[in-house]
C-alpha positions as CSV (number, residue, x, y, z in Angstrom):
1,M,-4.3,11.4,3.6
2,D,-0.9,12.8,3.9
3,R,1.1,9.7,4.9
4,I,0.1,6.0,5.3
5,V,2.1,3.9,7.8
6,V,1.9,0.2,6.9
7,L,2.5,-2.1,9.6
8,D,3.3,-5.8,9.5
9,Q,3.3,-7.8,12.7
10,G,4.0,-4.7,14.7
11,R,6.7,-3.3,12.7
12,I,6.7,-0.4,9.9
13,V,7.4,-1.9,6.7
14,E,6.4,1.0,4.3
15,E,5.3,4.3,4.3
16,G,4.1,7.2,2.1
17,T,1.4,8.9,0.4
18,H,-1.3,6.9,-1.4
19,A,0.4,7.4,-4.7
20,E,4.0,6.5,-3.5
21,L,2.7,3.3,-2.1
22,L,0.8,2.3,-5.0
23,D,4.1,3.0,-7.3
24,A,5.9,0.1,-5.4
25,G,3.1,-2.0,-7.2
26,S,2.8,-5.4,-6.2
27,H,6.0,-5.5,-4.5
28,G,4.9,-3.6,-1.7
29,L,2.4,-4.8,1.0
30,Y,0.0,-1.9,0.5
31,G,0.1,-2.5,-3.0
32,R,-0.9,-6.2,-2.8
33,L,-3.7,-5.3,-0.1
34,W,-5.0,-2.3,-2.4
35,Q,-5.2,-4.6,-5.4
36,H,-6.8,-7.3,-3.3
37,Q,-9.4,-4.8,-1.9
38,S,-10.1,-3.0,-5.0
39,G,-10.2,-6.3,-7.4
40,G,-8.4,-4.6,-9.6
41,F,-11.1,-2.4,-11.2
42,L,-9.9,0.9,-9.2
43,V,-6.7,2.9,-10.0
């Protein structure tokens, strides 16, 4: 994917590539959701 847009309650809260959003780590919504979904096993 070239660009991901993260919505929270209808508002854009983050946007960027998968790698950019993961760089925000647990501070970003995308990073928290990715961590939850992958169970911490995928990087």
